Each structure stands twice: as structure tokens, then as C-alpha cells.
VOBA-1610 file (N, C-alpha, C; in pm, whole numbers, padded with zeros to 5 digits, always signed):
BEGIN
Met+13289-01617+03139Met+13243-01531+03111Met+13203-01496+02988Leu+13318-01499+02910Leu+13342-01486+02729Leu+13244-01565+02664Asn+13245-01699+02748Asn+13160-01787+02650Asn+13002-01779+02680Leu+12964-01730+02826Leu+12860-01699+02817Leu+12778-01562+02722Tyr+12838-01441+02716Tyr+12803-01410+02617Tyr+12810-01427+02472Leu+12902-01473+02422Leu+12880-01565+02297Leu+12751-01664+02306Ser+12752-01728+02395Ser+12581-01818+02361Ser+12517-01726+02371Phe+12448-01604+02426Phe+12372-01494+02441Phe+12351-01457+02292Tyr+12470-01418+02236Tyr+12474-01340+02106Tyr+12412-01435+01999Asn+12445-01565+01993Asn+12440-01669+01921Asn+12320-01677+01911Asn+12245-01680+02015Asn+12080-01714+02001Asn+12006-01627+01956Cys+12034-01469+01971Cys+11951-01361+01929Cys+11998-01348+01739Asp+12103-01374+01715Asp+12143-01345+01558Asp+12100-01437+01501Ser+12060-01566+01546Ser+11996-01689+01435Ser+11870-01718+01476Pro+11781-01742+01343Pro+11646-01764+01389Pro+11651-01903+01489Arg+11549-01972+01521Arg+11517-02051+01589Arg+11447-02157+01475Pro+11421-02257+01564Pro+11338-02340+01482Pro+11163-02335+01476Trp+11124-02331+01334Trp+10988-02266+01314Trp+10960-02150+01364Gly+11041-02067+01349Gly+11030-01939+01339Gly+10992-01827+01216Leu+10873-01793+01228Leu+10844-01683+01133Leu+10873-01569+01125Tyr+11006-01563+01124Tyr+11049-01425+01069Tyr+11203-01452+01069Phe+11270-01305+01032Phe+11416-01328+00964Phe+11478-01330+01090Gln+11643-01330+01057Gln+11699-01338+01181Gln+11729-01205+01192Asp+11799-01164+01341Asp+11833-01030+01382Asp+11925-00978+01268Ser+11860-00826+01234Ser+12006-00732+01136Ser+12109-00692+01214Ala+12215-00718+01139Ala+12348-00662+01154Ala+12393-00534+01133Thr+12304-00453+01017Thr+12315-00365+00981Thr+12201-00237+00947Pro+12202-00160+00916Pro+12071-00049+00896Pro+12003-00053+00798Gln+12076-00109+00676Gln+11995-00146+00565Gln+11919-00284+00592Met+11950-00370+00639Met+11884-00493+00670Met+11770-00452+00742Glu+11819-00372+00883Glu+11714-00362+00965Glu+11578-00260+00860Gly+11615-00180+00784Gly+11528-00155+00696Gly+11427-00242+00579Leu+11508-00309+00547Leu+11402-00379+00459Leu+11401-00518+00545Val+11375-00545+00637Val+11272-00660+00749Val+11162-00558+00812Glu+11167-00464+00846Glu+11034-00337+00842Glu+10955-00335+00765Leu+11015-00288+00598Leu+10945-00337+00497Leu+10869-00413+00462His+10942-00516+00479His+10864-00664+00471His+10739-00705+00590Asp+10737-00621+00693Asp+10667-00658+00779Asp+10529-00586+00777Asn+10571-00431+00721Asn+10466-00373+00671Asn+10378-00387+00556Ile+10448-00455+00481Ile+10374-00506+00357Ile+10297-00647+00343Met+10324-00725+00467Met+10298-00869+00493Met+10157-00825+00564Phe+10173-00693+00665Phe+10036-00657+00726Phe+09912-00611+00636Tyr+09964-00556+00542Tyr+09860-00478+00513Tyr+09824-00570+00387Leu+09878-00711+00354Leu+09821-00751+00239Leu+09707-00893+00296Val+09764-00906+00477Val+09668-00971+00503Val+09517-00902+00547Ile+09512-00771+00594Ile+09410-00711+00541Ile+09323-00674+00465Ile+09383-00676+00360Ile+09319-00648+00167Ile+09269-00775+00154Leu+09312-00919+00216Leu+09301-01030+00176Leu+09169-01042+00278Phe+09130-01031+00384Phe+09028-01015+00454Phe+08942-00959+00363Gly+08945-00845+00338Gly+08832-00741+00319Gly+08766-00811+00167Val+08868-00832+00064Val+08830-00867-00100Val+08714-01027-00018Gly+08787-01116+00051Gly+08718-01240+00059Gly+08557-01194+00156Trp+08573-01074+00214Trp+08423-01066+00283Trp+08335-01010+00177Ile+08374-00908+00076Ile+08304-00854-00004Ile+08269-01000-00115Met+08358-01093-00137Met+08297-01187-00246Met+08180-01274-00154Ile+08227-01279-00057Ile+08080-01362+00009Ile+07993-01308+00057Ser+07973-01167+00095Ser+07840-01115+00066Ser+07813-01123-00062Ile+07850-01141-00166Ile+07808-01096-00327Ile+07721-01234-00341Val+07797-01345-00323Val+07739-01478-00333Val+07617-01474-00211Arg+07631-01449-00127Arg+07515-01495-00008Arg+07395-01407-00048Asn+07416-01216-00088Asn+07316-01154-00092Asn+07263-01123-00216Tyr+07327-01152-00303Tyr+07257-01109-00430Tyr+07130-01140-00489Thr+07045-01075-00518Thr+06908-01118-00581Thr+06903-01023-00682Asn+06803-01083-00779Asn+06779-01007-00899Asn+06686-00887-00840Ile+06588-00891-00719Ile+06500-00800-00647Ile+06568-00704-00548Asn+06697-00740-00524Asn+06769-00631-00430Asn+06846-00540-00491Ser+06953-00638-00584Ser+07024-00557-00691Ser+06980-00576-00839Pro+06868-00526-00870Pro+06836-00540-01047Pro+06950-00496-01109Ile+06990-00552-01216Ile+07018-00511-01361Ile+06960-00481-01458Ser+06952-00320-01494Ser+06846-00283-01601Ser+06902-00289-01733His+06986-00402-01780His+07009-00447-01875His+06928-00528-01986Lys+06898-00504-02070Lys+06809-00567-02179Lys+06878-00705-02188Tyr+07025-00682-02196Tyr+07040-00861-02291Tyr+07085-00947-02174Leu+07108-00925-02032Leu+07103-01013-01948Leu+06973-01069-01906Asn+07045-01145-01838Asn+06933-01267-01735Asn+06929-01306-01646His+06997-01239-01577His+07039-01276-01402His+06926-01282-01335Gly+06889-01358-01287Gly+06762-01387-01176Gly+06659-01451-01228Lys+06619-01434-01369Lys+06558-01509-01401Lys+06534-01678-01365Phe+06397-01717-01396Phe+06370-01829-01340Phe+06441-01940-01445Val+06500-02030-01403Val+06572-02140-01495Val+06450-02227-01510Pro+06472-02269-01639Pro+06367-02366-01719Pro+06350-02471-01615Thr+06264-02522-01596Thr+06225-02681-01515Thr+06282-02781-01569Arg+06306-02777-01684Arg+06393-02909-01731Arg+06510-02939-01713Lys+06582-02839-01668Lys+06730-02806-01627Lys+06771-02854-01488Cys+06648-02811-01393Cys+06675-02817-01246Cys+06665-02999-01216Phe+06554-03027-01294Phe+06574-03199-01219Phe+06481-03274-01332Lys+06502-03375-01343Lys+06463-03475-01471Lys+06275-03458-01429Tyr+06234-03432-01537Tyr+06133-03391-01561Tyr+06006-03518-01571Ser+05847-03491-01576Ser+05813-03603-01627Ser+05712-03571-01776Pro+05654-03640-01791Pro+05536-03572-01909Pro+05466-03449-01889Leu+05426-03493-01767Leu+05328-03393-01698Leu+05384-03249-01674Asn+05491-03240-01591Asn+05539-03109-01599Asn+05612-03059-01726Tyr+05628-03163-01824Tyr+05696-03096-01968Tyr+05589-02968-02008Lys+05479-03084-02006Lys+05331-03012-02087Lys+05275-02919-02019Ile+05310-02884-01916Ile+05282-02789-01874Ile+05362-02618-01878Tyr+05502-02675-01883Tyr+05613-02588-01879Tyr+05639-02528-02018Thr+05553-02620-02153Thr+05581-02560-02258Thr+05395-02503-02340Thr+05335-02502-02244Thr+05253-02483-02335Thr+05088-02388-02253Thr+05202-02280-02200Thr+05121-02195-02132Thr+05091-02029-02204Arg+04962-02008-02177Arg+04925-01916-02238Arg+04998-01763-02287Thr+04996-01689-02380Thr+05051-01587-02413Thr+05001-01478-02337Tyr+05009-01355-02320Tyr+04989-01245-02275Tyr+04884-01160-02376Ser+04839-01208-02468Ser+04813-01143-02584Ser+04636-01238-02555Thr+04568-01119-02548Thr+04398-01218-02538Thr+04360-01216-02695Leu+04452-01238-02812Leu+04377-01233-02931Leu+04335-01354-02969Leu+04434-01463-02913Leu+04428-01586-02940Leu+04324-01666-02849Asp+04253-01641-02763Asp+04113-01646-02707Asp+04039-01591-02748Lys+04029-01462-02776Lys+03944-01385-02870Lys+03854-01497-02955Tyr+03981-01481-03049Tyr+03959-01575-03219Tyr+03930-01735-03162Lys+03958-01776-03041Lys+03929-01934-03029Lys+04058-02026-03107Ile+04208-01923-03102Ile+04294-01981-03170Ile+04350-02096-03041Ile+04377-02211-03081Ile+04474-02267-02999Ile+04593-02335-03056Pro+04685-02231-03011Pro+04831-02270-03037Pro+04878-02381-03044Ala+04978-02451-03137Ala+05039-02566-03124Ala+05144-02583-03025Lys+05221-02460-02969Lys+05326-02443-02896Lys+05329-02295-02837Thr+05393-02277-02721Thr+05367-02147-02679Thr+05524-02140-02555Tyr+05611-02026-02585Tyr+05689-02028-02522Tyr+05719-01879-02452Glu+05686-01891-02304Glu+05683-01739-02254Glu+05790-01635-02254Asp+05922-01706-02239Asp+06045-01635-02218Asp+06162-01693-02331Thr+06153-01628-02451Thr+06269-01674-02587Thr+06417-01667-02541Tyr+06409-01588-02449Tyr+06568-01617-02380Tyr+06600-01715-02321Ser+06532-01738-02206Ser+06547-01851-02119Ser+06507-01954-02185Met+06439-02015-02302Met+06406-02117-02385Met+06450-02154-02502Lys+06551-02053-02512Lys+06611-02057-02662Lys+06628-02222-02716Lys+06718-02280-02628Lys+06738-02391-02686Lys+06624-02533-02702Leu+06541-02478-02610Leu+06422-02557-02619Leu+06362-02575-02763Ile+06343-02420-02767Ile+06270-02393-02939Ile+06313-02435-03046Ile+06472-02417-03043Ile+06554-02476-03142Ile+06515-02629-03145Glu+06507-02714-03029Glu+06527-02856-03038Glu+06378-02863-03115Glu+06290-02835-03039Glu+06161-02900-03064Glu+06105-02837-03212Asn+06157-02768-03284Asn+06154-02710-03401Asn+06234-02733-03530Lys+06318-02808-03493Lys+06400-02850-03595Lys+06316-02960-03728Gly+06341-02860-03887Gly+06321-02937-03996Gly+06139-02915-03973Lys+06066-02819-03905Lys+05941-02778-03907Lys+05882-02704-03981Ser+05795-02697-04046Ser+05718-02578-04083Ser+05620-02508-04086Gly+05585-02368-04060Gly+05456-02361-03990Gly+05443-02181-03972Ile+05343-02187-03886Ile+05301-02035-03883Ile+05360-01972-03703Tyr+05448-01887-03715Tyr+05490-01852-03587Tyr+05417-01701-03548Met+05443-01673-03423Met+05359-01494-03369Met+05508-01494-03270Trp+05565-01382-03262Trp+05611-01304-03194Trp+05503-01201-03090Thr+05513-01193-02915Thr+05437-01121-02895Thr+05523-01063-02772Asn+05476-00888-02787Asn+05527-00845-02692Asn+05471-00840-02553Lys+05522-00863-02448Lys+05484-00903-02327Lys+05405-00733-02267His+05493-00617-02300His+05487-00508-02257His+05358-00404-02310Thr+05360-00439-02498Thr+05266-00363-02552Thr+05170-00448-02613Asn+05162-00585-02588Asn+05085-00686-02676Asn+05092-00665-02787Asn+05171-00639-02876Asn+05219-00603-03014Asn+05254-00732-03078Ile+05212-00757-03196Ile+05261-00903-03209Ile+05289-00888-03371Tyr+05339-01013-03409Tyr+05380-01026-03541Tyr+05417-01169-03591Val+05329-01184-03706Val+05325-01262-03738Val+05395-01330-03877Glu+05477-01467-03924Glu+05564-01494-04009Glu+05540-01679-04038Gln+05586-01701-04189Gln+05574-01768-04206Gln+05738-01849-04235Ser+05733-01983-04212Ser+05882-02049-04196Ser+05893-02183-04282Asn+05947-02217-04369Asn+05954-02366-04379Asn+06067-02479-04272Asn+06097-02365-04176Asn+06234-02415-04087Asn+06252-02311-03974Ile+06158-02347-03899Ile+06136-02254-03794Ile+06216-02257-03698Ser+06318-02367-03681Ser+06432-02350-03608Ser+06534-02230-03653Lys+06573-02269-03792Lys+06653-02171-03895Lys+06612-02032-03826Arg+06475-01984-03899Arg+06483-01888-03838Arg+06454-01780-03740Phe+06438-01909-03648Phe+06435-01853-03525Phe+06591-01819-03455Ile+06695-01960-03517Ile+06846-01869-03483Ile+06879-01756-03585Asn+06804-01715-03657Asn+06860-01594-03757Asn+06825-01468-03640Tyr+06705-01477-03594Tyr+06654-01389-03489Tyr+06739-01299-03362Phe+06810-01455-03334Phe+06930-01456-03197Phe+07068-01450-03224Asn+07075-01394-03401Asn+07187-01314-03416Asn+07136-01132-03440Phe+07265-01135-03338Phe+07222-00955-03323Phe+07272-00889-03447Ser+07353-00971-03501Ser+07413-00893-03649Ser+07281-00860-03754Tyr+07254-00995-03733Tyr+07124-01006-03873Tyr+07010-00945-03828Ile+06918-00893-03699Ile+06823-00800-03700Ile+06863-00692-03685Lys+06996-00662-03686Lys+07044-00543-03694Lys+07077-00475-03819Ser+07041-00546-03952Ser+07081-00536-04087Ser+06954-00545-04107Lys+06826-00594-04042Lys+06701-00565-04106Lys+06626-00465-03987Asp+06694-00361-03951Asp+06642-00267-03913Asp+06504-00184-03949Ser+06509-00229-04052Ser+06420-00163-04137Ser+06256-00196-04136Phe+06287-00350-04056Phe+06158-00370-03977Phe+06160-00345-03851Ile+06010-00356-03857Ile+05953-00295-03684Ile+05976-00354-03597Ile+05981-00567-03589Ile+06010-00675-03513Ile+06128-00625-03473Ser+06254-00645-03541Ser+06390-00575-03524Ser+06441-00496-03448Arg+06353-00403-03502Arg+06395-00275-03388Arg+06309-00274-03251Ala+06219-00391-03242Ala+06165-00386-03082Ala+06209-00503-03044Leu+06288-00588-03126Leu+06364-00683-02995Leu+06474-00661-02977Ile+06560-00558-03055Ile+06644-00450-02993Ile+06627-00359-02879Lys+06507-00307-02879Lys+06469-00189-02766Lys+06422-00253-02639Tyr+06351-00365-02677Tyr+06282-00426-02521Tyr+06373-00566-02462Gly+06417-00641-02587Gly+06512-00746-02540Gly+06442-00873-02536Tyr+06491-00999-02614Tyr+06414-01108-02634Tyr+06354-01196-02467Ser+06377-01152-02359Ser+06298-01192-02216Ser+06146-01106-02252Asn+06133-01011-02299Asn+05997-00952-02269Asn+05901-00982-02433Phe+05952-01079-02474Phe+05889-01153-02576Phe+05855-01285-02558Ser+05752-01305-02624Ser+05698-01487-02610Ser+05690-01511-02761Phe+05695-01659-02759Phe+05721-01714-02917Phe+05628-01820-02868Thr+05515-01808-03016Thr+05414-01875-03036Thr+05408-01974-03136Ile+05406-02115-03203Ile+05392-02218-03282Ile+05203-02162-03339Leu+05179-02105-03403Leu+05024-02089-03409Leu+04979-02198-03493Glu+05077-02293-03592Glu+05041-02369-03658Glu+05142-02448-03724Tyr+05118-02575-03721Tyr+05236-02672-03833Tyr+05176-02731-03924Cys+05227-02650-04042Cys+05146-02700-04168Cys+05236-02763-04275Lys+05206-02767-04400Lys+05315-02832-04526Lys+05333-02671-04578Ile+05431-02715-04644Ile+05547-02591-04708Ile+05408-02531-04800Ser+05386-02635-04876Ser+05274-02550-04994Ser+05130-02477-04901Asp+05114-02514-04821Asp+04975-02452-04744Asp+05030-02316-04669Leu+05189-02267-04656Leu+05211-02158-04558Leu+05162-02038-04598Leu+05143-02000-04757Leu+05091-01868-04797Leu+04959-01882-04709Val+04857-01961-04773Val+04713-01949-04709Val+04687-01949-04597Arg+04756-02001-04496Arg+04796-02037-04381Arg+04849-01872-04282Glu+04925-01835-04360Glu+04952-01684-04307Glu+04883-01593-04316Gln+04814-01577-04473Gln+04694-01470-04488Gln+04578-01473-04426Tyr+04541-01617-04356Tyr+04451-01619-04259Tyr+04477-01541-04136Tyr+04576-01562-04060Tyr+04606-01512-03958Tyr+04646-01340-03983Phe+04715-01315-04092Phe+04684-01195-04106Phe+04566-01163-04107Asp+04477-01200-04132Asp+04334-01139-04132Asp+04244-01117-04045Ile+04274-01190-03971Ile+04203-01237-03801Ile+04276-01117-03703Leu+04398-01183-03692Leu+04509-01121-03615Leu+04534-00944-03604Glu+04544-00956-03745Glu+04636-00785-03769Glu+04754-00765-03692Pro+04805-00830-03734Pro+04963-00774-03652Pro+05001-00620-03666Gln+05058-00582-03551Gln+05085-00445-03562Gln+05198-00391-03625Tyr+05341-00524-03589Tyr+05476-00538-03639Tyr+05494-00548-03753Asn+05363-00611-03860Asn+05397-00678-03985Asn+05384-00547-04088Ile+05480-00496-04152Ile+05441-00407-04303Ile+05402-00465-04370Phe+05424-00594-04423Phe+05306-00641-04514Phe+05205-00684-04491Lys+05128-00672-04530Lys+04979-00684-04465Lys+04915-00839-04570Leu+05003-00853-04683Leu+04978-00958-04780Leu+05080-01034-04807Ala+05018-01200-04746Ala+05109-01277-04747Ala+05185-01312-04901Gly+05345-01345-04863Gly+05450-01342-04960Gly+05462-01223-05068Ser+05380-01104-05020Ser+05414-00993-05096Ser+05433-00874-05043Ser+05517-00758-05130Ser+05558-00675-05050Ser+05474-00524-05086Leu+05326-00566-05151Leu+05243-00494-05153Leu+05225-00408-05056Gly+05233-00243-05101Gly+05166-00163-04965Gly+05294-00097-04912Phe+05417-00179-04916Phe+05557-00126-04879Phe+05600-00044-04986Asn+05659+00076-04935Asn+05704+00181-05000Asn+05871+00183-04950His+05954+00208-05005His+06104+00249-04978His+06100+00383-04968Ser+06196+00435-04859Ser+06228+00570-04829Ser+06319+00637-04937Glu+06332+00727-04958Glu+06419+00805-05037Glu+06539+00801-05011Lys+06585+00798-04900Lys+06746+00756-04879Lys+06723+00588-04934Thr+06666+00532-04906Thr+06660+00376-04941Thr+06707+00343-05091Lys+06642+00404-05173Lys+06632+00457-05321Lys+06716+00505-05372Glu+06775+00583-05260Glu+06925+00644-05322Glu+07034+00558-05339Lys+07011+00471-05200Lys+07137+00365-05172Lys+07120+00225-05308Phe+07001+00220-05333Phe+06979+00109-05451Phe+07046+00179-05590Ser+07011+00296-05635Ser+07078+00342-05710Ser+07200+00345-05728Lys+07267+00388-05594Lys+07447+00390-05639Lys+07474+00302-05630Ala+07404+00155-05567Ala+07493+00047-05540Ala+07452-00058-05713Leu+07370-00040-05798Leu+07329-00081-05899Leu+07396+00017-06041Lys+07471+00117-06004Lys+07454+00220-06094Lys+07575+00163-06193Gly+07606+00154-06309Gly+07734+00080-06418Gly+07712-00090-06388Val+07637-00125-06271Val+07672-00297-06292Val+07609-00381-06382Tyr+07486-00348-06404Tyr+07436-00424-06521Tyr+07425-00380-06684Thr+07510-00312-06695Thr+07592-00250-06844Thr+07612-00343-06945Gln+07644-00306-07049Gln+07694-00346-07169Gln+07665-00503-07179Asp+07830-00602-07207Asp+07780-00726-07160Asp+07733-00777-07034Lys+07724-00713-06925Lys+07659-00779-06795Lys+07488-00736-06822Ser+07454-00696-06898Ser+07275-00700-06918Ser+07225-00815-06978Ala+07109-00817-06939Ala+07022-00934-06980Ala+06989-00960-07084Leu+07007-00794-07164Leu+06989-00823-07310Leu+07072-00768-07396Phe+07200-00801-07339Phe+07316-00790-07424Phe+07314-00867-07513Gly+07365-00817-07653Gly+07340-00936-07754Gly+07243-00976-07867Arg+07103-00908-07779Arg+06985-01001-07815Arg+06902-00919-07944Leu+06864-00968-08000Leu+06760-00888-08138Leu+06632-00944-08112His+06513-00858-08118His+06398-00890-08163His+06355-00922-08261Thr+06270-01025-08278Thr+06252-01054-08417Thr+06116-00961-08505Glu+06122-00962-08600Glu+06029-00906-08676Glu+05906-00899-08648Glu+05840-01028-08561Glu+05753-01058-08525Glu+05719-01015-08366Thr+05819-00984-08303Thr+05803-00966-08161Thr+05761-00767-08216Lys+05890-00700-08271Lys+05872-00564-08334Lys+05695-00503-08361Lys+05681-00606-08456Lys+05515-00570-08458Lys+05419-00607-08350Leu+05448-00705-08263Leu+05370-00721-08110Leu+05371-00583-08034Met+05498-00545-07977Met+05515-00422-07934Met+05453-00314-08000Ser+05491-00320-08124Ser+05450-00204-08175Ser+05239-00194-08180Leu+05219-00262-08186Leu+05041-00304-08167Leu+04996-00265-08012Lys+05082-00345-07956Lys+05021-00319-07830Lys+05022-00113-07755Lys+05139-00085-07850Lys+05154+00080-07802Lys+05055+00157-07850Ser+05006+00113-07971Ser+04946+00199-08091Ser+04822+00185-08034Gly+04761+00305-08100Gly+04630+00351-08046Gly+04590+00363-07930Glu+04499+00371-07859Glu+04463+00360-07729Glu+04530+00327-07650Asn+04608+00209-07667Asn+04708+00174-07571Asn+04810+00273-07554Asn+04826+00373-07657Asn+04947+00454-07610Asn+04875+00545-07512Ser+05017+00548-07449Ser+04954+00668-07336Ser+04985+00800-07331Leu+04996+00829-07471Leu+04961+01004-07492Leu+04875+00962-07592Tyr+04744+00861-07644Tyr+04655+00902-07751Tyr+04600+01014-07697Gly+04565+01064-07791Gly+04452+01168-07797Gly+04538+01297-07672Lys+04660+01291-07657Lys+04681+01387-07556Lys+04806+01529-07644Thr+04751+01619-07650Thr+04835+01732-07702Thr+04908+01832-07580Pro+05030+01800-07628Pro+05146+01887-07533Pro+05130+02043-07479Ser+05104+02075-07435Ser+05079+02223-07393Ser+05223+02289-07420Glu+05186+02407-07451Glu+05321+02513-07491Glu+05384+02505-07375Tyr+05349+02493-07234Tyr+05479+02487-07155Tyr+05587+02361-07175Thr+05495+02245-07232Thr+05581+02141-07240Thr+05663+02114-07358Lys+05614+02169-07451Lys+05678+02209-07542Lys+05805+02290-07555Asn+05795+02389-07479Asn+05890+02479-07446Asn+06043+02418-07382Leu+05930+02302-07297Leu+06056+02238-07199Leu+06134+02144-07299Ile+06070+02103-07379Ile+06124+01963-07479Ile+06255+02068-07569Arg+06186+02155-07609Arg+06294+02248-07653Arg+06414+02300-07618Glu+06372+02328-07518Glu+06507+02379-07449Glu+06614+02251-07379Lys+06522+02148-07394Lys+06638+02006-07313Lys+06707+01987-07429Ala+06611+01981-07543Ala+06720+01958-07666Ala+06797+02018-07735Leu+06759+02136-07722Leu+06895+02242-07721Leu+07011+02233-07619Asn+07047+02222-07525Asn+07119+02199-07404Asn+07179+02038-07428Ile+07122+01979-07529Ile+07189+01833-07491Ile+07352+01879-07622Lys+07430+01821-07570Lys+07582+01810-07609Lys+07642+01699-07668Val+07655+01676-07788Val+07652+01545-07864Val+07789+01530-07882Ser+07899+01432-07852Ser+08018+01388-07860Ser+08010+01358-08013Asp+08151+01406-08028Asp+08224+01369-08188Asp+08194+01212-08231Glu+08233+01128-08101Glu+08262+01018-08156Glu+08096+00970-08181Thr+07938+01047-08103Thr+07821+01003-08125Thr+07805+01053-08249Lys+07818+01128-08269Lys+07838+01218-08423Lys+07859+01086-08559Leu+07966+01045-08533Leu+08005+00984-08627Leu+07923+00840-08653Lys+07892+00839-08514Lys+07777+00691-08486Lys+07671+00698-08574Met+07609+00833-08541Met+07472+00848-08559Met+07476+00902-08713Asn+07632+00945-08776Asn+07634+00960-08968Asn+07606+00801-09009Ile+07654+00735-08946Ile+07711+00574-08998Ile+07589+00547-08993Asn+07508+00558-08938Asn+07313+00474-08871Asn+07219+00549-08983Arg+07255+00693-09007Arg+07152+00745-09084Arg+07222+00777-09216Gly+07311+00817-09218Gly+07368+00841-09356Gly+07407+00749-09493Asn+07470+00816-09618Asn+07442+00698-09716Asn+07625+00665-09707Pro+07680+00568-09703Pro+07861+00563-09717Pro+07866+00585-09860Val+07952+00667-09872Val+08028+00677-10007Val+08165+00692-10033Asn+08196+00600-10114Asn+08345+00571-10129Asn+08342+00623-10275Ile+08493+00757-10306Ile+08515+00794-10397Ile+08632+00755-10485Tyr+08621+00723-10565Tyr+08752+00660-10701Tyr+08753+00770-10793Glu+08922+00754-10810Glu+08984+00865-10933Glu+09004+00764-11041Lys+09015+00845-11186Lys+08985+00736-11304Lys+09173+00809-11318Tyr+09244+00704-11356Tyr+09386+00727-11383Tyr+09384+00660-11506Ser+09356+00596-11570Ser+09340+00544-11733Ser+09156+00538-11785Ser+09139+00498-11831Ser+09038+00447-11954Ser+08975+00328-11809Asp+09081+00252-11807Asp+08987+00126-11742Asp+09012+00085-11581Asp+09083+00174-11558Asp+09176+00214-11419Asp+09130+00324-11317Leu+09047+00276-11213Leu+08987+00365-11099Leu+09071+00317-10978Lys+09092+00437-10899Lys+09181+00390-10789Lys+09072+00463-10678Ile+09055+00405-10541Ile+08986+00461-10447Ile+09065+00524-10320Ile+09029+00643-10326Ile+09070+00746-10268Ile+09034+00807-10136Gly+08920+00739-10093Gly+08869+00804-09978Gly+08725+00725-09960Ser+08690+00683-09838Ser+08545+00633-09747Ser+08452+00761-09712Phe+08386+00777-09683Phe+08262+00888-09617Phe+08164+00802-09573Val+08136+00855-09458Val+07997+00810-09372Val+07889+00845-09470Ser+07895+00982-09505Ser+07779+01002-09546Ser+07832+01113-09699Ala+07731+01114-09779Ala+07750+01220-09901Ala+07783+01324-09870Arg+07760+01400-09748Arg+07785+01560-09735Arg+07924+01569-09732Arg+07951+01451-09622Arg+08181+01457-09618Arg+08193+01442-09758Ala+08118+01356-09827Ala+08228+01316-09944Ala+08190+01447-10051Gly+08115+01488-10038Gly+08131+01674-10131Gly+08188+01753-10043Lys+08208+01780-09947Lys+08341+01843-09853Lys+08428+01812-09893Phe+08455+01694-09871Phe+08621+01652-09945Phe+08645+01692-10069Leu+08524+01714-10212Leu+08552+01745-10317Leu+08527+01900-10334Asp+08464+01998-10232Asp+08365+02092-10218Asp+08284+02115-10346Met+08180+01997-10338Met+08078+02034-10378Met+07965+01952-10284Ser+07829+01986-10363Ser+07727+01929-10244Ser+07678+01816-10256Gly+07635+01764-10122Gly+07595+01652-10102Gly+07550+01573-10216Ser+07406+01676-10225Ser+07290+01606-10362Ser+07337+01576-10466Thr+07449+01639-10503Thr+07557+01606-10593Thr+07607+01498-10631Val+07669+01427-10526Val+07750+01349-10481Val+07655+01265-10517Ile+07478+01212-10461Ile+07403+01123-10478Ile+07341+01086-10547Lys+07353+01230-10693Lys+07290+01216-10803Lys+07414+01144-10887Tyr+07527+01153-10886Tyr+07629+01090-10981Tyr+07641+00928-10958Met+07611+00938-10816Met+07669+00772-10751Met+07548+00732-10774Asn+07387+00761-10775Asn+07302+00687-10838Asn+07293+00665-10963Ser+07321+00734-11065Ser+07365+00752-11197Ser+07433+00697-11234Gly+07571+00628-11160Gly+07674+00624-11235Gly+07803+00654-11306Ala+07737+00779-11331Ala+07834+00871-11408Ala+07956+00903-11332Ile+08073+00958-11419Ile+08193+00996-11389Ile+08153+01178-11337Phe+08228+01190-11241Phe+08172+01383-11230Phe+08356+01419-11279Lys+08279+01497-11409Lys+08434+01621-11469Lys+08519+01468-11519Asp+08459+01388-11540Asp+08535+01266-11614Asp+08669+01227-11545Arg+08644+01238-11413Arg+08765+01203-11313Arg+08723+01145-11191Tyr+08616+01180-11131Tyr+08566+01109-11007Tyr+08451+01020-11030Lys+08457+00894-10939Lys+08354+00832-10966Lys+08295+00780-10808Phe+08179+00788-10780Phe+08110+00785-10639Phe+08014+00638-10620Ser+08035+00566-10560Ser+07990+00418-10538Ser+07992+00408-10377Ser+07847+00352-10356Ser+07868+00306-10203Ser+07908+00151-10153Lys+08002+00111-10222Lys+08029-00036-10193Lys+08209+00001-10202
//
């Protein structure tokens, strides 16, 4: 009887072969741990099946039509270019790359573009590959507004890469085309190569398309020129702050240069007579008063005054007589007035004795050397 009881106890207390469970607990603590394990495994299985069902539903049912994403930089659901799906023939390739743009201007003026790319986002790599090292005139077309932008480039591929650099177009937000690309997104623009041409002919051909297409996104209406464009006051202020004190003194392009006498005469002739902007004009009393008030409010530093005295005054050296033939210098002054002030005499008296070479009171001699 005892053996039978022990055999039954051993079978219940130990796991059987291939059993997916713990052995029977012998203490209340172990029984709680086993119950916790069973509960965790139950909920994990439920979560696994739930997440799996959601993932399979997304893969099977997601489409651009049923679940659109309205972010301008995402391209999910757009068509995939033909050349990425299968090995295309020359015929398919030609049809794919020469689709007409949304603008009717080209048809109106009977312009046959060299190449047209309907979706710049999905065809980015194709545009870069086909236009490496090529120069010509290209055009951006907004599919929603039909506004266009025309520009030249001696390397269309590199210029196109710049437009796809978001930090680049953000730094060029003063241009209308940059703001339009940011607002509408690349997929809403088509890219057209109007003409491939030599670098020497770019300006002429660009002006030709400016004249007939009248692009709305172009600020400048003259090829290779900023004529007609005015910077805002805010931009001018930025320029002023950025360049203030940069090209001064030895950094100036004219530092150390002196005009020849011939150049000075030519400059004088150019501004003389009728060529002078003030020729025949008389300042009004109001203008005179403004000039007078401005002159009275100018405060000159001592250093500036000294420089003005050096440039305008007569330098004077004062010698004192110690013997009949011995003279010793006792002071050098930038002007006769300062020399006279040193000896309590007028500047005109100093100049008089300096010009005559006479000795003042048989003691002081004045000289410019």
C-alpha cells in the first residue's frame, strides 16, 4: 500500500516526457509563480495574433486611394517608372520620357522640347543620368497653376541636384521658384529641357524663351542680369551689417594707391562744368541751414585736430641762441600758431621771422626744418 501511494505521488510531482508545463508546486510561493507564468503566456499569445493581423491587413489593404497621405514630400502610391519594372525597349523608353507637359504654352508657340519629365520626384535619377555635362535651357512647370520658371545652366544635372537639396532651396527662399517647390512639392512639378545648346549661346537662347514664354516664377526678365530687381530694406540692412568694417584700411582694394596727376586732371574734367551734378543749382535757405546745423554739431577729436593741423598748418621748429654761433632746438610744433602760443606771441609774428630768417629778440630763431 505504501509503494502504491509513493508511485502516485511521484507521477504527480514530476514533469512527464514532452510536457509543456512546470512540475507541480510544493509551496504556495511556487504555485503563485506558476500561475503568473500561465497568465503572461496567455496574454502574449493574444498580443502576437493581434499585431500579426494588423500587419497583414496593412500589407494587403493599403493603397494611395483608400489611405492617402497628404504630405508633400512623400511619394507612396505614386506610379513606378517603367524602366524600374522590366527591361524596356527603345520604343517604351521614348514614350516614357517625351510626354507633353501640362502647360499649353509650348504648343501655342510650336516649341518642341528636347525632353520632358512629368514627375521630377520619381524620375530624379533618370534626369540626373541623362543630363550629365549637358548645357541648355530648362523649364519648371507647376501642374496646379501652370506657372513656369525658365533658366539656363552649363551643367543641367548639377543644377538639378541643387534644387533637390532642401537646405539649398531654403537658403534661396527669396526666389519664387524655391518657395513654390517647398509649398507644392517636387511631384507637382514637371521638368522640361527646352533646348540643348552651347555654353556660348546660353544667354541668347535664354532671352529668347523669356520673351516668348514670359515665365511667372522668374524675377529677372533679362538673361544674365538682375535688372529690375530691388532688394528689400531688410535685405539691404543685412548687407550693411555684414559688410560693415570688412573692407577698411589695408583690406580695402584702394589701400596704398595714389592717383597720378594725369588721373586727377581727368577726374576733375569729368566733374567740371555741366558734368557736375550741382552745375547751375543754388542751395535753398532750408538746405543751407541744414548744412550749417550739421557742421556745428560735428565734434572733432583731439587726434583728428592734430592730423588736420599737420596737413594744413606750417610746421615750425624753435631754436634758442646760446652763443654767437650755437643754436639749440627747444621745440617742434605743427603750426605757427602753436609755436607762437609757446612763446606768448602771435602766429603771424612767427611766420614773419621764419620767412625773414631774423632772430626774435636776439634769442629765438624759427625754421621749418
